[in-house]
Steps between C-alpha positions, in 0.01 A plus 500: 500500500216244519540178307279379218461123498411333170350162597443197280243290688527207256716189487570555128737749329243664270446814709878549523494644145265778611712569805815511282336762278406707805855482644661579162276804457596622849867469402436693174341790681767521772391244762313736731366236738642224713356202316497162672409187305317232694368168385271243655677215672854580385652683796456462871203734563585770238209722609617514862733782397211739422505804732251776576470729196593232245280399206437140392388438141344155461537442125287268289270488200127557533287212380191523280327289760425676824682448828827372351852624436730324254872475430459534122265619230320279250749623237788334687361148464498211744265479794536795734574475870186641664475661841172556684476773769561259790806352317658845465440587867655167610808551280553855629485373857735206420748749354510705819244781452389638839272784604702817436420851377565428131318531167405176328408535133341200332639589160296295258280614211130529584554339840287757687204501261172366631405454862438144621707351215787747523834322544668800660213574741477137613880470523515821708243355743693171521831683559344706781345189659821293481761769565324789673492558876235398752408183312461690174267766639758774467813576296771763446530459122308650208411273207427624146371330184455616140183479290647559152769354273831624647865499394814436701738796517585592140599792278176594328557543124209747480666762722850363580418515873586226745215361703229238544211556264156359421413375154291275284573142406675459165347234279811403310744215518717684753232526767555765766336840523482819298583765762338842524633812672274431800691393811426167668436686826170619344386136509608433860243420768558488875383158617617487863594793725694491824293449813192293575248391234529488120 
């Protein structure tokens, strides 16, 4: 069975709470996937273990400003750790990501919206340039981004189904999103395909 890597690209612990929720939900529903937790800079090349057929979720928060990914929302206080597209590509490479036939999902709210200012699109191009084959002209992986507000894996209270859903921002003291019954996959965009070109 292919592995699903849940990757925290940040130095801080803030994204670990989201990853914990995802892992706990998988356990609740019977742990149907081989989940592998990976974190930037903590292990010796944790992404080197990815194999053909695996999926890598790069988890972060979308930022209201374009072309950024953050480790926390404004509701969580303190100054966020911010990654730009070239930072993410560099960290993935440092952690051992190589050109393999895998799926990379930049799992961050609104990251694929826009064109020139899209974090996910620019990160996908940087990943291909830094990690792809033939000096970044070609690659074996597929990279996706999401253009709506998305949830981590949860049990949806609207229909009691497990999944990743899209939603709308909640404007209360809790922060977070109000999920709908629409699956996150409806928001997914292919940003880089295997082969030459973008």
